[in-house]
N, C-alpha and C positions, 0 to 999 in steps of 0.2 A: 592308696586307699589305707594300707596299714599305718601310714604316718598320720593320717586324719583319725583314724581311730585311737592311735596313741595319744593325740593331741586332746581329744574330747573326752576320752573315758579314762585315761590313765592321769591326766593332768588336772582333773577337776573341772571340765568344761560344763558349758549349760546343758548339753545332753546329758551328761552323767548325772548332773544334779537333778534335771527334770525325770530320769530314769529312776534314783534313787528316792526323791522326796515326793513325787507325783504318781508316775506310773506303778511303782511297786506298792504304794498305799493303795491306790485304786485296785490293782490286782488282789491285794491281801483282802480288801473289802469285799470285793466280788467273791472270793473264794469263801470267805466267812457267811456271806450271804447265800452262797450257792448250798454250802454245807447245813445251813439253818433251813432253808427251805426242803432240802432233800430230807432231813431228820424229821421235819414237820410233816411232810407227805407220808414217809415211811410210818410214823407213829400214827398219824391219821388212819391210814389202811388198817394197821394192825389192831387199833383200837376199835374200829368199826368191826372188826372180825371178832373180837373179844365180846364186844357189846352183843352182837348177834348171838353168840354161843350162850352167853349168860341171860339174855332175853328168852331164849328156849328152853334153858334149864330150870328157869324160874316160872315158866308158864303154868297155867291151870290144868292143861292137859296132862301133865307129868302127875299131878297130885291126883287128878281123876283116876288114872290108871294104877298107881301105885300107892294110893291111899292107905291101903291095909296090908302093904307088902310085909310089914313087920310080922304079922300073924299068918301070913300065908305059908301053905306048905310048899316043898320044892317044885312040885309039878304045877301047883297053882301059880308059882311066882315065875316059872317057865312059861305059862300059858299067858298070863299077863304080859311078859316080855315080848312074846311073838306079836300078840294083838297090838302092842305100842309101835314094834318095829313096822308092822304092816299098815298101820295108819298114819305113819309119821309123814306129813305133807312137804318136807323140804329136803327130799332126799337129794335133790339136785344141787343143794347148797353144802350140805354137810353131811358126814357119815356119823351114825349112832350105833353105840354098842350098849348092851345090858349086860351088867355084870353080877354074877350071883353073890350069895354071902361067903363064899370061898374064894372070890377073887378071880373066878374064871369068866369069860365072855361066853355067854348063853346065846345071844343073837346079835345080828349086824344088819344094817340096812343094806349092805352091799351084796348080801346074798350069799357070800362065800364065807368059808371058814376063815378066821382071823388069828394073828399071832399076837397072844397076850402075854407074852414073856416080857415086853418092856413098855410098863405104863406107869412113868414117873408122876403123871398128874394123879393117877389114882393112890399111888404111895404117899403123895402130899396131901390129899384128902382125908386119908385114914388118919394122918397126924396133926391135921389142921382143926382148929377149934371152930372154923366156919363150915367145916364138913365139905369143903370142895379144894380142888386144887387145879392149876394152870400150869402147862407146859408146852413150850417151843422148841421143837428139834426135828429130826428125821427118824422116821419108823424104820423098821427092819429092812424094808424095800427102797429106801434112800429118799423117800419123797419128804419134803419139809412140810411140817403140820403144825396145827395149833389145837391142843387137845385141852378139854374142860370136862373135869368128872366131879359129879355131885352125889354124894352118899344118900341113899334112902333110909327112911325112919329104921331105927334098931329094933330088933326082935327083943324077946325077955332075957336073952343072955347076952345082950349087947352086940350082936351080930347085925350086919345089914348090907343089902346089894347097893349098886351103884349104876349109875347111868354116865356114859362117856360120849361127849359130842366131840367130833373131829372135823375140822375144816383145813382144806388143802391150802398151802400158801403159795404154791408154784405159780399160779396164774398171778396172784398179787405181786409176788416178787418180779415176775416177767413184765407186769405192767408199771411196776416201780422202775425196774432197770431201763425200760423205754422213756418214761418220763425223766429219769436222770441222764438219759442220753440227750434227750432234746434240751434239757437245762444245760449239759456241757456245752452243746452246739451253740446255744443262746449265749453262755458265758463266753466262749471262745469269740463269737462274732463280737461281743461287746467288747472284748479286750483288742481283738483286731482293729476294730473301729476306734476306740480309744487310742491305740498305737499308732495308727495311721494319721488320725486328725492331729493327735499330738506331735508325730513326727513332722507332719507337715507344717503346723504352726511353728515348731522348734526351728524347722529349716528356714522359714520366712524371718526368723530372728537371728540364726546363727550364720546364716551365708552373708546377709549384710553386715553384721558385727565381725565376721572374718574379712570380709573385705575392707571395712572401715580401719581394721587393725593392721591389714597389709598396707593401706594407703597412708596409715598414720607413720609407720616406719619408714615409708619413702619420704613423707613430709618432714620427719625428724632429721633426715640426712640432707635437709636443704632443697629438694625438688618440690616447689611450691606449684608445680602443674598438676599434682596428684588430685585426680577427682574421682567420685564414686558415679559410675555410669550405669543406666538402665535400671534405676531403681523405679518402682510403680507403685508402692505402697503409700496410701494417704493416711498414715497413722503416725505413731511417735517414731518408728523405725524411719519412715519415710522422712519426717521432721528432722531426725538425727542426722540422716544422709544430707539433706539439703543444708543443714547446719554446718556440717563437715566441709562441704563444698564452699559455702561462704567464708568459713574461716580459712580455709586454704588460699581462696581469692584473696582475702584481705591481709594474711600473712604474707602472700606473694606481692600485693600492693606495698605492704609495710616494708618488705625487703627491698623492693625497687626503690621506694623513697628514701630508704636508709643509705642504699648505694649511691644515688643520685645526691644524698645529702654528703656523703663522704666526699665524693668527687667535687661537688660544688665548693666544701669548705676547703678542700685541698688546693683548688684552683684560686678561691678566695685568700687563702693564706699566701699562696706563692706570688700572686701580683704584687700585693704591697712590700712583700720581702723582697722581690726582686727589684722593685722600685727603689726602696730604700739602699739596698746594696750598691745598686747601680749610681745612684746619686751620691752615695757615699764615698764612692771610688771617684766620681767626677769632681767632688768639691776639694779633694785633697790638694790639688793645685791649681784651682781655678780662680778667676778674678771675683771681686766682691760680690758684683751682681749676680754672678752664676751661683755662689755661694749662698746668698739669700734665697734664690729660687730653689735651690737644691734643699735648704734647711725647711722651707715651707713645704715642698714635697714630702720630705720625711716626715715632718709633723703631722701632716694629713693622713699619710699612710699608716704612721703609727696609731693615729686615733682611730683609724678604721680597723687596725688589728686589735686595738683594745676593746672597742665595740663588739667585735665578733667574738673575742675571748670571754667578754662579760655576759653575752648571750649564752655561750655555751656551758660557763660556769652556773648561771642562773637555771638553765634548762636542766643540768645535772641535779641541782639542789631540788627543784621541783619535782624530777622523776623519783628522787630517793625521799622526799617530803622532809627535806631539811632547811627549806627556805622559810625564813621568819620575818615578819614585819616590825618595824620600829614605829609604831603609831602614836601620832600626836595630833592635836588640834591645828588645822593649816586652813588657809583659804584657798580654795579650789581655783579662783581667777587668777590670784597673784602666781600660783605655781604654773599655771597656763601660759600666763603672760611672759614669764622668765623664760619659758622653753621656747616660745614663738620668736623672742627677740633673736635668738640664736639663728633662725634660719632666715631673716630678712637679707643679711649679707648674701648667703647662699642663693636666695631666690634672684637678686640682683645680678650676681656672677653667672647663673644658669639662665637667665631670661625667662623666669617664671614670675608671673603674676600673683603674689602672695597677697591675700586679704585675712585680715584678723579682725573679729569684732567681738566685743565683751560689754555687757551693760556697765555703764558707768556708776560710781557711787553704790555698789552694791557688792557683797561678799557671799561666798558659799562656803560655809563652816562643814568641813569635813573631818572625821578621825581616820588619819590615812599615813602612810609611809611617805614623806616628800620625795625621797631619792627613788623609790619604786613608781611613784606617780609620775615624776618627770621622765622616768625611763619610759614609761607608757606613751606618754605624748610625743617624746622624741620618735619612737618607734613608728608609731601611726603617722605622723606628718612626714618623717623621713620616707616612709613608703608612698605616701602621695607625691611626693618630689621625685622619687625615682620611676614612677610609673606614668608621671606627664612628661613625654617625650615630644609632644607638639610644640610648634611653633608659638602658637598662642595659648600656651600652657596656663591653667588657672587652677590654684589651690586655694581654698577657703577653709577658715577656723572659725566657728561659731559657738560661743557657749552661753548657757542660760541656766536660770533655777527654776522649776516648776514640778508641782505634784510631789514635793518633799524629796527632789533628787537633782542633783549637777548633772548637766547634760553638755556633753563635748560632741559637736558634729564636725567631722573633717572630711572634706570632698575636694575630688580631683575631675579633670576632665579628660583623663588620660586613656590608656588602651581598654581598661575594663577587664571584667573576669567573665569567662565563659558560664552560662548557666550550670553544666554539668560539673565543673570545678568549685562553684561556690560552695556546696554543702561541706567540702572537704578543706576549704582555705584555711581554716584555724587548726587543722591537723598538724602534728609535728612532721617535719621534714617535708612537707608537701608545698610545692612551688607552682603556681599556676603559669608563671611565664618563666621559663628557665634562662632566657636571654637577658633577664634583669640580674644584677649583682645581689646577692645575699645568702644567708645560709638555709632560709626556710624555716627557721624555728623562732624568729621573732615575735611573729603574731600568735604563736602557740603561747609563747611565754606571757605576752601582754594579755591574753585571755586568761590565762591561769592567775596573774597577778590580779586582774580586775574581779576575777571570781574570789580571791581571798579577801579583798575589799568589799565584799558582798555586793558588787556591781555586775554589769551586763554590758557585753559588746557585741554588736551587730553589724553585719556588712550587707549593704545594697549595691549592686553593680549591674551593669549592662556592656556587653561587649562593643567596643569603639565609642561608648558614651562616656564612661567615666566611673568612679567608685564613691561611694559614701560610707563612712564608718561612723557609727553612734555609739557613744560611751556613755552610760548612766552610773553614778555611784550615789550612794544614799547620804542625805544630809546629817549631820550631827545634831542630837537632840539632848538637851541636858538630863532630861527623864530617862536616858538610855544608859547612864552612867554606870548604873549597877549590873547591867545584863553582860552578856558575853560577846557584845558586839566588837568586831575587830580581831577576835583571837582565832589562831591558826593551828 
């Protein structure tokens, strides 16, 4: 557990970033909102009490009782004070004191004697131009109060009495604390909900990402069987897990094909080398007939080696993007015919019925590399020969011009290709039939060369029936001289 915490919190993990960038921000905003709401409620309560005190202090009843207080004698003023205290209608809401001209409390709605030694609001009223003062604090008994003192009219020598309105804030503060408690509970619930939902959401991301990271390490070590199991999310994370599994499977397939390719190439290289060495030793002291046979074998095997090496070099250049074409105007029919002539002798030797058909007195002008074009034709026709292992084997080559394209169709009635292998047949290292000689990259090289000529290569095959390869190359047109046609 400590290791996990260290990984995600000290190492800048997703949870730490979520906690720092999201949760703390939400917490801070929630705290600010709570403080603002609490302040507003507190201010509203206190403003309400103040408004009530001011309303009572400025009411007409005060003026009616103390309208002539400035001219009244001390006994008369005291009589007016007692009458006002006894008739005050809101004794349950506030306490009222009547203060004489000497600053002494004459009467109180509480009915008890009062301690008038600490009247800050009265002192403020004496110094204020508005002749009133407001004070919030605790009285001598420790009770929190809000007191408002309003001075009465002055007499002839500038003295005046006052009325002091006092409201207890204890109940209001208790009510406020109760509201603050509920706000705190609501805020904590919101924080808990945010933390729970956020943690649940983060875990739904972190756990799969953690598993992907662990599986990726396994994958990096060359174990392509690594897969992410038991993911159920139908979202981006689920899609990432599925993509990872597909990538691991594809890498495994690629690694398997690479190993098969290395094994196949090693075998393909070893066979002609063994034949060349064996016949080389044989003809050292052999008769002329044996020497001739040996030389033929050596030349054939050397040609095989040369073709294989050329395919490997071309493949390497294609992979690194260093293969360039030497384009020029050529006749596609002429190049195909020259290539086909090479196979007639082989067809006769191997007992294959080889049929070649092109239209007479017609040319197909292409902007192409003649060497690479012949390489394509040789590879495709050679494949047709290799996979035609029947006694009545038939290979046909047809060429035509239609819809602005030069079309070449090579067909055989050989073993064919399985439906599940057909989509991968043009991939590098892929061999649908490992029993047939070849490196498995010839068709991939041909497909790339045709693509560089802006053409297409399509395969149609049925297992046990045969295979048809269709090549289409765009015809050259004079109006295209200035464009980028043929650049690689």
